[in-house]
C-alpha angles and dihedrals in degrees: 000000000000125000092229119074090211123081117199116215127183110249111193107228096190093042092263094304094125098033112213091349098068093111093046091052092050097044091042090054092050091048091050090050092051091049092050091048092049090051093050091048091051091048092050092050091051090052091048091051092051092050090050091051091049092050092047092049091049090052093050095057 
């Protein structure tokens, strides 16, 4: 008998395709997606800032 009332069982999330690394594959994919989205957001904000600077410089001529 264990001292903990909870028993942890391995539930294959990818139906056993990745073995014991199912969770790592899923969370790694989510992390990669978040990194790509953060990069695209940063790139878009830099472009927006450059367009704003150009517009401001054109107005000050």
